[in-house]
C-alpha positions in Angstrom: -28.7 -44.5 5.4 -30.8 -41.5 4.2 -33.5 -42.6 6.7 -31.0 -42.8 9.5 -29.6 -39.3 8.7 -33.1 -37.9 8.5 -34.0 -39.4 11.8 -30.9 -37.9 13.4 -31.6 -34.4 12.1 -35.2 -34.5 13.4 -34.0 -35.9 16.8 -31.4 -33.1 17.1 -33.9 -30.4 16.1 -36.6 -31.6 18.4 -34.3 -32.2 21.4 -32.9 -28.6 21.2 -34.1 -26.5 24.1 -37.0 -24.4 22.9 -36.4 -21.4 25.1 -32.6 -21.5 25.7 -31.6 -17.9 26.4 -28.2 -16.8 25.1 -26.4 -13.8 26.4 -25.7 -11.8 23.3 -24.3 -8.7 25.0 -23.7 -7.9 28.7 -22.2 -5.0 30.6 -21.2 -5.4 34.3 -18.9 -2.4 34.2 -16.4 -4.3 36.2 -14.9 -7.3 34.3 -12.2 -6.4 31.8 -10.6 -9.7 31.1 -13.1 -10.4 28.3 -12.4 -7.1 26.6 -15.0 -4.9 28.2 -14.3 -1.6 29.8 -14.7 -1.1 33.6 -16.6 1.9 34.8 -14.4 4.9 35.7 -15.4 7.9 37.6 -15.4 11.4 36.1 -13.4 13.0 34.6 -12.0 9.7 33.2 -15.4 8.2 32.3 -15.4 7.0 28.7 -18.3 7.6 26.4 -18.1 4.2 24.7 -18.3 0.9 26.6 -17.5 -2.3 24.9 -19.7 -5.3 26.1 -17.9 -7.3 28.9 -19.6 -10.4 27.5 -20.8 -11.2 24.1 -20.6 -8.6 21.3 -21.9 -5.1 21.5 -21.1 -1.5 22.4 -22.7 1.2 24.5 -22.5 4.8 23.3 -23.2 7.7 25.7 -24.3 11.3 25.1 -22.9 13.9 27.5 -19.6 15.0 28.9 -17.2 13.7 31.5 -16.2 17.2 32.6 -15.3 17.2 36.2 -17.3 20.3 37.0 -20.7 18.9 36.1 -20.4 15.3 34.7 -23.2 13.7 32.8 -21.3 10.4 32.9 -19.6 8.9 35.9 -19.4 5.7 38.0 -20.2 4.6 41.5 -20.4 1.4 43.6 -22.3 -1.3 41.9 -24.7 -4.2 42.6 -24.9 -8.0 42.5 -28.5 -7.8 41.3 -29.1 -9.6 38.0 -25.9 -11.6 38.1 -27.4 -15.0 38.8 -26.8 -17.5 36.0 -24.5 -15.1 34.2 -20.7 -14.6 34.1 -21.1 -11.0 35.5 -18.9 -9.8 38.3 -20.5 -9.6 41.8 -18.1 -6.9 42.9 -20.0 -3.9 44.3 -17.3 -1.6 45.6 -15.3 1.0 43.7 -16.4 2.3 40.3 -18.4 -0.8 39.3 -21.6 0.7 38.0 -22.3 3.2 35.3 -24.0 6.5 36.4 -25.9 8.9 34.2 -26.0 12.2 36.1 -27.0 15.8 36.0 -30.3 17.5 35.2 -28.6 18.9 32.1 -28.7 15.4 30.6 -32.5 15.3 30.7 -33.6 14.2 27.3 -30.3 12.6 26.4 -30.3 9.1 24.9 -27.6 6.4 25.3 -27.5 3.7 22.7 -26.6 0.0 22.8 -25.7 -1.9 19.6 -25.8 -5.6 19.2 -26.1 -8.4 16.5 -29.3 -10.4 16.4 -28.3 -12.6 13.4 -29.8 -16.0 14.0 -31.7 -15.0 17.1 -35.2 -13.9 18.0 -37.2 -12.9 21.1 -34.8 -10.2 22.5 -35.0 -9.8 26.3 -33.5 -7.0 28.3 -32.8 -7.0 32.0 -30.7 -4.8 34.4 -30.3 -3.3 37.8 -30.8 0.4 38.5 -30.7 2.8 41.3 -31.6 6.5 41.6 -31.1 9.5 43.9 -34.0 11.7 45.0 -33.0 14.3 42.4 -32.1 11.8 39.7 -33.9 10.8 36.6 -37.4 9.7 37.4 -38.1 8.1 34.0 -36.1 5.8 31.6 -37.7 5.5 28.2 -36.5 2.6 26.1 -36.6 2.7 22.2 -35.3 0.6 19.3 -34.0 1.3 15.8 -32.8 -0.7 12.9 -30.9 2.2 11.2 -29.6 4.1 14.2 -31.5 7.2 13.1 -35.2 6.7 13.6 -36.1 5.3 17.1 -39.5 4.0 18.3 -40.4 3.7 22.0 -41.2 0.3 23.3 -41.0 0.4 27.2 -40.5 2.7 30.1 -39.3 2.2 33.7 -39.7 4.7 36.6 -37.3 4.2 39.4 -39.3 4.5 42.6 -42.5 4.8 40.6 -41.3 8.0 39.2 -41.6 9.7 42.6 -38.0 11.0 42.4 -37.2 9.4 45.8 -33.9 7.7 46.6 -34.2 4.1 45.4 -31.5 1.4 45.9 -30.5 -1.5 43.6 -32.1 -3.8 46.1 -35.4 -1.9 46.1 -35.6 -1.9 42.3 -34.5 -5.5 42.1 -34.2 -6.9 38.6 -35.8 -4.7 35.9 -37.1 -6.8 33.1 -38.5 -4.8 30.2 -41.5 -5.6 28.1 -39.9 -6.4 24.7 -43.0 -7.9 23.1 -43.0 -5.1 20.5 -39.4 -6.0 19.3 -40.1 -8.8 16.9 -39.0 -6.5 14.1 -35.4 -6.8 15.2 -35.4 -10.7 15.0 -32.5 -11.8 12.9 -31.2 -8.3 12.2 -27.4 -8.0 11.9 -27.4 -4.5 13.6 -29.9 -3.5 16.3 -29.9 -0.2 18.2 -31.5 0.0 21.6 -31.7 3.4 23.2 -32.5 4.8 26.7 -33.6 8.4 27.2 -33.4 9.8 30.7 -35.7 12.5 32.0 -37.0 14.1 35.3 -33.7 14.9 37.0 -33.9 18.1 39.1 -30.3 18.8 40.2 -26.7 18.5 38.9 -26.0 15.9 41.5 -29.0 13.7 40.6 -28.2 10.4 38.9 -29.4 7.0 37.9 -26.9 4.1 38.2 -27.1 1.1 35.8 -25.4 -2.3 36.3 -25.4 -5.8 35.1 -27.3 -5.1 31.8 -28.1 -8.3 29.9 -29.4 -8.6 26.4 -30.5 -12.2 25.8 -32.3 -14.0 23.0 -33.0 -17.5 21.7 -31.8 -19.1 18.5 -34.2 -19.0 15.6 -35.6 -22.3 14.4 -33.3 -22.3 11.3 -30.3 -22.1 13.7 -31.4 -25.3 15.4 -31.8 -27.0 12.0 -28.2 -26.1 11.1 -27.1 -27.5 14.5 -29.1 -30.7 13.7 -27.5 -31.0 10.3 -24.0 -30.5 11.7 -24.7 -33.2 14.3 -26.1 -35.6 11.7 -23.0 -35.1 9.5 -20.6 -35.8 12.3 -22.5 -39.0 13.2 -22.7 -40.1 9.6 -19.0 -39.4 9.0 -18.1 -41.4 12.2 -20.2 -44.3 11.0 -18.7 -44.2 7.5 -15.2 -44.3 9.0 -16.0 -47.2 11.2 -17.5 -49.1 8.3 -14.4 -48.5 6.2 -12.2 -49.8 9.0 -14.3 -52.9 9.5 
């Protein structure tokens, strides 16, 4: 019986997908049925957005004052929705917008839980106006205080021109430097915006996905669970025979 259980555990562990991406936290700024908060135009724009899918929160610096908002919402995109439960609605206030040159240097911060996961991947859709932020600098932290940069993205190559969601396509960040957050219960990921030249300039963000793969130990636990269920089923059948 021990040999059988061991074989089952090994089979379960080896048969598990080696690179199965799991959506840990996602924001489409539209779907609210799962607990997330839809985007709202200024002056009603919240400064905290709960993930629409998975578990996480997005915290924003700035103000939603109607006179010169740093946080607002516009029409969205269906870019980066394939293979996800994200909404494909693009009308109304369905994308988050960071606006106003006064927000240059401000950082927004995502929080998520990486317990049992590794190889964090980040993808999203973005759009900018010609006076909007020309550079997005991404950073990480494990304490929420000290942040280290790991990637940048320049809408339109940093030219400051008007760039659509379709032009940018899916932005996939280089997260190779983020192995330090593997398995961490609380991970902070920040984005600092810079280069805006007018109060009306903005960057829109939509369909933001944080994905990762289960750590090997997680697969082992799944294998053990499967082995126990099979062993228990066989034991019951033997008892009934």
